[in-house]
C-alpha positions as CSV (number, residue, x, y, z in Angstrom):
1,M,136.5,49.1,72.0
2,D,138.9,51.5,71.1
3,K,139.9,54.1,74.3
4,P,139.7,57.4,73.4
5,T,141.6,59.4,71.8
6,L,144.1,62.5,72.8
7,E,141.4,64.5,70.8
8,V,138.1,63.4,72.3
9,L,139.5,63.9,76.0
10,K,140.1,67.5,75.2
11,R,137.1,68.2,73.2
12,V,135.2,66.4,76.7
13,E,137.7,68.3,78.7
14,E,136.8,71.5,77.6
15,A,133.1,70.7,76.5
16,A,132.3,69.8,80.2
17,T,131.8,72.8,82.9
18,D,132.2,71.9,86.6
19,K,133.0,67.9,85.9
20,R,129.1,67.2,83.7
21,I,128.2,68.1,79.3
22,S,125.3,67.3,78.1
23,C,124.6,64.6,76.3
24,T,123.6,66.2,73.5
25,V,127.0,68.1,73.7
26,A,128.5,65.1,74.2
27,R,127.0,63.1,71.0
28,K,128.0,66.7,69.4
29,V,131.9,65.7,70.2
30,A,131.2,63.0,69.5
31,E,129.4,63.2,65.5
32,D,132.8,66.2,65.6
33,L,135.1,64.3,65.6
34,G,133.5,60.7,63.9
35,V,133.5,58.6,66.8
36,P,131.5,56.6,67.9
37,A,129.0,57.8,71.4
38,R,130.6,55.2,73.6
39,M,134.2,56.8,73.1
40,V,133.1,59.6,74.0
41,G,131.0,58.3,76.6
42,D,134.7,56.7,77.7
43,A,136.2,59.3,78.1
44,C,133.6,61.6,80.4
45,D,133.9,57.7,82.9
46,E,138.4,58.8,82.1
47,L,138.4,62.3,83.2
48,G,135.3,61.6,85.6
49,V,133.2,63.8,84.5
50,K,129.6,63.2,84.4
51,I,126.7,62.6,81.3
52,H,123.1,65.0,82.5
53,A,120.3,65.5,80.8
54,C,121.4,62.0,78.7
55,E,118.2,60.6,75.8
56,L,117.9,57.7,74.3
57,G,120.5,55.9,76.9
58,C,123.1,56.3,74.5
59,F,126.2,56.3,77.3
60,K,127.0,53.4,80.0
C-alpha cells in the first residue's frame, strides 16, 4: 500500500478535533481525495489521530 500523501495527511489533520476523527468524516476525506480509505487510516496512524464511531471496520 502506498504511504499517505502530504495532501491526505493535511486533510486528516484539518478534519481531526482533539486528535480524533469520526469514521464518517474519514471516509468522506478518502472519497473527496479519491484515495482508498486505508490510506486515510494510515494517515491517522501516522498522525496519532484516533478514528471513532467506526462503521463496518473500514479502517485498521
